[in-house]
N, C-alpha and C positions, 0 to 999 in steps of 0.2 A: 829816336825813341825805340824802346823794345816793343814787340808785338803786344805784350800785356798793357803797356802804357797807351799804345794806339787804341786798343779795344776799350780800355776804361774811358778814354776821351770820347769815343763813339757813344758809349753808354751815357755819358753826361749829356751828349746831344739828344739822345732819346728822351731823357728826363726833362730837358728844358727847351728843346728846339722845335717841338710841334711836328705837324705833318711832314714838313720838308725833310726833317732828319730821317724819317722812315722811308720816304721816297728815295733818299740818297743812300741809305745804309742797310736797308732790309733786303734780304734775298727775294726772289720771285715768290716763294712760299715759305712761311715761317710757322713752326709749331710753337704755340704759346700755351702756358699753363698758369692760371690764376685760381684763386679760391672759387671765384664765380663761374669760371669756364675754362675749358681746355679744347684745343683743336688747331687745325692748320688754317692759317689766314694768308690771303694774298698780300702782296706789297700794298696794293691800293686799299685793302681793308684795314691793314695796320695803320696806314697813314690817316685814314678817316677816323680811326679811334683815338688818335693823338690830339691833344689840345695844348697849344702854345700857352705858356704861362700857368699851367696847372700846378707846377712844382717850383719851389725855390729852396734855398738853403740845402741843396743836395750834397750829402756827405757820404761818398762811397769809401769803404775800406776793403781792399783786395784781400780775399781769404784763401784763394787757391786757383791754380791754373793747370789744366790738363792739355798738353800738346798732343793731339791725336795723330797728327801728321804735319808736314810742312804747310798743308793747305787747310787744316782744321784745328781749332782751339776752342776749349770751353773755359770760361772764367767764372768764378764765384766771388761774390762780395756781400758784405753787410752794408746796408744803406739806410740812412735816415734822411727824410725830406719833409718840407712843410708844404701842405696843400694851399691853394689860393684862398681857402676859407680859414686858414690858420692852424688846422689840425696837423699834428705830427704823424708821419707814417714811418714805420720801421719794418724792414723786411730783409730776408736773406734772398739773394738774387743769383741766378745762374743764366748765362747766355752762351750759346754756341755759335761760332762763326766759321764760315768757309771762305777761302780766298778765291776770288774771281779775278778775271783780268783787270776789272776796274777797281779792285780793292777788297777789303774785308766786308762781308755781308752777313747780317744776322739771320741765322737759320733756326734758332731755338731760343726761347726766352721763358723763364720761370720765376715767379715770385712767391715766397712763403712769408706772409705777415707774421711778425713776432707777437708774442703774447701781449695783449693790451693795445696792439696797433690797429689802426683802421685798415681798410682794404684799398688796393691800388686801382 
């Protein structure tokens, strides 16, 4: 698989995998940007914020990739997903990854809800 495909597969785990996905794939510290908040979170804090089963019918469409170096990549994608209450969420998403000895780790994540969409 290409790095882009690997990273999109990790993103799917973040959407559907719950806290374990963040414990496995987030870097020690991650800058997160949502409509409700922005700031640096520890891996433990990002894992605590995740809820397994919160999302279903997740459909990401890759929009762009910026390879900053062999060890850092930013991907952007359009995503629709269904919340566990049935509401549809549509957002533009960007995630930045750094390559560590144990694999790609999420160091930056941003979501911009699209017009008429709920929040994440």
